[in-house]
N, C-alpha and C positions, 0 to 999 in steps of 0.2 A: 204515461203510465207512472204511478207513484213509485219513486225509487226505494223508499224506506221499506224494510221488512216489517210485516205485521208481527204482533206478539206470538201468535201460533207459529208463524213461519220461523221466528227466532228460536222458539222452543224446539222445533223440528231440527233446526241447524244444530242445536246444543247436543243432540244425540250423536251427530257426526263428530263433534268435539269429544264426546265420551268414548265412543267405540274406537276412535282413531288412536287413542293412547294404547289400547290393546294391539292394534295393527303395528304401531311403532315399536312396541315391545317385541312382537313376533318377528319384525324385520331387522331388529338390531341386537338388543341384549340377549334375547332367548336363544338364538342360534349359537352365540358365543358361549353361553352357559351350558347349552347342550354339548358343545365341543368339549367343555371341561369335563362334563359327566361322561362323554364317550371316551375321552382319553383315560379317565379313571377306570373305565370298563374294558380298555385294551383295544378299542376300535381304531382302524387306520383312517387317514384323512378322506380317502375315497369312500370308505364305508360310512363315515360320519355324514358326508354330503348326500350319499345315496339314501340312508335311513331317514334323514331329515325330510328329503324329497318325498320318500314313500309315505311318511306320516301326513304330510301336507296333502298328498294325493288321495289318501284314504278319507281324510276329513271332507274334501271337496266332492269326492265320489258319493259319500253318504248324503250330502246336501243335494247333489244332482238327482239322486234317487227318490228323495223324500220331499224336496222343495216344492214341486208342482202340486203335490197333494196338500201340503200345508198351506200353500198360497191359495188354492181353490177353496179350501175350508175357511180361510180367513175372510173371504168375500161375504160369507153369511152375516147377517146383520148382528152386530154386537160381539163378533168373534176376533176382530183384528187386534184390538188393544190387549185382551188377556193372552193371546198367543204370542204377541210381541213381547209382553212382560215376562212370559215363561222362558222364551228363548233367550232373552237378555240375561235372565237369572242364571240359566245354565252356563252361558259364556262367562259371566263375571265370577261365579263361584268356582268354575273350573280354573280360571285365571288365578284366583287366590290359592287354590289347592295346589297349583304347580310349584309354589314356593316350599312345599313340604315333601316334594318328590326328590329323593337323593340317588336314585338308580336310573340309568339312561332309558331302559325299556318302560318302566312305570311312568317316567316323565313323558315319553312319547304318547302313552295311552291316554293320560290326562290332557295332554295338548290336543289330541284329536277331539276329545269331548268338548273342550273349551272353544276350539275353533269351529266346531259344528254348531254350537249354541250362537256364537258370534254370526256365522254365515246365514243361519236361518233367521236370526233377528233382522238381518238386512233385507230379506225378502218382504217382510211385513212393513219395514221402515220405508223402503224405496216406494212401495205401493201406497204409502200414506201421502205421497207427493200430490196425488189427485185429490185427496181430501182436504189438504191444508192450504192450497193455493189454486189459482186459476191458470189455464193453459198458457196465456200470454206472459206469465210470470215464472214459469217453470224453469226456463234456462238460467235465469238469474238466481232463483232460490236454490236450485240444485248446485250451481257453482259456488254459492255462498256456503253451502253445507260442506263441500270439500275444502274450500279455502280456509274456513275457520276450524275445520277438523284438523287440517295440517298444522296450523299455527297453534291451535289450542292443545294439541297432543304434545307439544314441546314442553308444556309446563310440568306435567308429571314425568316426562321423560328425562328432563334436566335434573329433577329431584332424584329419580331412580339412578341416573348416571352418577350423580354426586355420591349417593350411598354406596353404589358398587365399586366405583373407582377410589373412593375414600374409605373403604372398609377398614383398612389397616390403621388409618388415622382415628377412626371412630372406635377402634378396639373391638371389631366384630369380625367373624369369619366370612369367607366368600358365600358360603351357604346361607348364613343369616342375612347377609346383605341382599341376596337374591329373593329371600322370602319376604323381606320388607318391600322390595321393588314390586313384586307380584301383588302383594296386599294393597299397596298404594294405588296401583293401576286399577285393580278391581273396585276399590272405593270411589275413585274418580269416575269410572264408567257408570257406577250405579247413581251417583249424585247428579251427573249430567243428564240422566234419563228421567229423573223424577218429574221435572216440569212438563215434559211432553205427556207422561202417563196421567198426570192430573187434568190436562186441558184437551187432550185429543178426543175428537168425536168423529166417528165413521159416517161421512156424508153419503157415500155411494156404496150400495150393497145389494146382495141378492137376499130375498126374503127367506127367513128360516122356515123349513118344511120338515115333515116327518122323514125319518131315515136320512138325516143331513149328510152323514158320511158317505153313504151309498150314492146320494144325489151329487155329491162333490166329485166323485169319481166319474159319474155319468157326464157331468158338465165338462170335466177336463177331457174325456174321450171325445165328446162332441166338438170341442174347440180344436183338438189335434186333427181330427178327420177334416175339419173345415179349413185348415191352415193353408191348403193348396190354393184356395180362392183368395187368400189374403197375402198375395205375393210380396207386397211391400214389407209386411211384418215377417214373413217367412225368410226373405233374403236378409233382412236386417239381423234376424236371430242367427242365421248361419254365419254372416260376417262377424257378428259380435263374438260368436264361439271362437273364432280363430284370432282376431286381433286382441280381444280382452284377455284371451288365454296367455298370449305373449306378455301383456302388461302385468298380470298377476304373477306369472312365473318369475319375472324380473323382481317384483316386490318380495315374493316369498324366498327367493334364492340368493339375492344380492349379498347379504352379509355372509351367508354360508359359503358362497362362491369365493368372496374375498378372504374369508378366514382359511379356506382350504388352499388358497394360493399362497398362504403364509403372510398376508398383509398385517400390519399392526392393528390390533383390536381397537385401541382408542381412536386411531385415525379413521377407522371404518365407521365408528359410532358418530364421530363429529361430522363426517362427510354426509351421512344419512340424516343428521339433524339439519344440515344445510339444505338437503333435498326438501324437508318439510317447510323450511322458511322460504325458499324460492317458490315452492308450490302454491303458497297462499296468494301472493299478488298475481301470479300467472293464472290461477283459477278464476280469480275475480276478473282479470283481463279478458279471458275467454267468455265469461258471462256477459260482460259489456259488449264485446265484439259481436256476440250473437244477435244483438239488436240492430247491427248494421250489415253483417255478413250472414248468410244462410248457415245454420248449424251444420248442415250436411257438408259444406265446403271446410268448415273448421275441423270437423271430425277427420275428414280426408288428410288435411295438413298434419294432424296429430299422429295418424297412422304412419304416414310417410316419415315423420321424424323418428318414429320408433324403429323403423327399418334401419335408419342410420345408427341408432343407439345400440341395436342388437349386433350390428356388424362391428361397431367399435368395441363392444364387450368381448368379442371373440379374441381380440388381440391384447386385452387388458393384462398387464403384468406388474404395474407399479402403483404406489399409493397415490401419486399425482393423477394418473389416468383414472383411478377410481373416483377421485374428487370431481374430475371433469364429467365422468358418467353420472355421478350423483346430481350435479347441477342440471345436466341436460334432461335427466328423468324428471326432476322437479318442474321444469318449464312446461312439460306436456302431460304429466301424469294426471293432474286434477282436471285439466280441460277435456281430455278424452273420456274420463269416467263420468264427470258431470254432464256433459252435453249428450253422451249416449243415454244416460238415465233419463233426462228430460225429453230427449227426442222420442224415445220409446213411449214415455207416458203420454205423449201427445197423439200417438197413432194407434192407441189401444182403446177398447171400451172402458170407460171409467168405472162402471160398476163391477168389472171383472179384473180390476188392477192387480189384486192379489194372485189370481190365477195366471195372468200374463207375466207378472214379475216372477212368479215361480218357474215359468218356462224360460224366462230370461236367465234365471240363475243357473239352469242346466247348461246354458250356453256361456255363462260367465264363470262364476267361481267353480261351478261343476266341471267346466271345461279345463280349468287349471290342473285337473287330474292328469290330463294328457301332457301339458307342458312340463310340469315338475317330474312326471314319470319318464318322459323322453330325455330330459336333462340327466336324470339319475341313471337310466339304462345306458345311454351312450357314454356317459362318463365311466361307468364300470366296465363296459365291453371294450372301449378303446384305451382306457387308462388316461384319457385326456378330458379334463373339465372344460377346456376351451371349445372343443368340438361339440360337447353336449350343449353348451350355451348357444353355439352357432345355429343349431336346429331351430331356434326361436325366430330367426329371420323368415323362414318359410311361412310361419303362422301369420305374420304381418302382411306378407305378399298376398296370401289367400284372402286375408281380411279386406284388403283394398279392392280386389277384384269383385268380391261378393257385395261389399257395401255400395260400390258404384252401381251395381245391378239393382240393388234396393232403391237407390235414388232414382234410377231410370223408371222403375215401376211407379214410384211416387209421382214423378213428373206426368206419366201417362194417365194416372188416376185424377 
């Protein structure tokens, strides 16, 4: 197999580089800035963590409810690119608008809109994998997307970090520094998307027919009814629901958790920058290993590693421990996401990739509603953030059991 990525594959990877800058901002600077706004609004540390978790949960719940419909509609000939562009625009414009929100509740409302646009764009983007490459290259291309997304997102992040931390030296306020950071991230996201928008062509599709919207609902219902006969896909979706829920909860809540524990903000940001740097080579490593070791085995290893990470997070109380956690997450974060994406792309009908990835999104980012909500609720009820984080362990254990069941059905088939 030719190891070099094609021009179109590279352009597809560039969108990972673009949207990952927004993810990096959400995972690092944004919760710290919201902490600043929440403090100005008189919220306690527990309320701050809870409201941030609720906002993330609302955004992912909205995607879970609408994602399958959007995905099914995108399978119609000629629809995937414009829907992708529209979702990306909502996310990028929402990101830019966040810089002008100075009150914590308004900030959360715009954050929900921006994250919704980002998450919906990924449904279309992930489903493009079947259009831009061949099945035997999917593991490598998917891993490259996450790898270069991690390292590429560091470029705008370092610039944003310099602006925010150096605001006094630059003679600007904290609010102005954050406005510039949000604008820079939005511009980066847009620029990295343009090459893919110019070149993408939808190879696999369902023919356009009268009453396209109604037909999309009909096709989605037919697929859901027939899912019991596709046991490999069904159990993978169930497994993905639980284990990726844990992964995304850790991503969404890491900085907020560290801030609520009172850890140094600069140290938290630098630790999560290290996560991105570590994630790049390890994502590429998992992509290469998939040519020698079955992806199913590699995914299992990643889920087991996350069980250990979640247990370790329960007892986290120092800056050094947070750094260790950041490095461990970086080692497995890209691998589990990339291999899950490419594995799923290989077991579904290519002409219905949007529809199936819409369903996957229910079990993925939509499932993060449960994880962030559970962390928030348990933290508020018990008054202990550590116990809230500890609940994530159960998600990974259920994920292992269901994923091995999916692999068993695959072997039988």
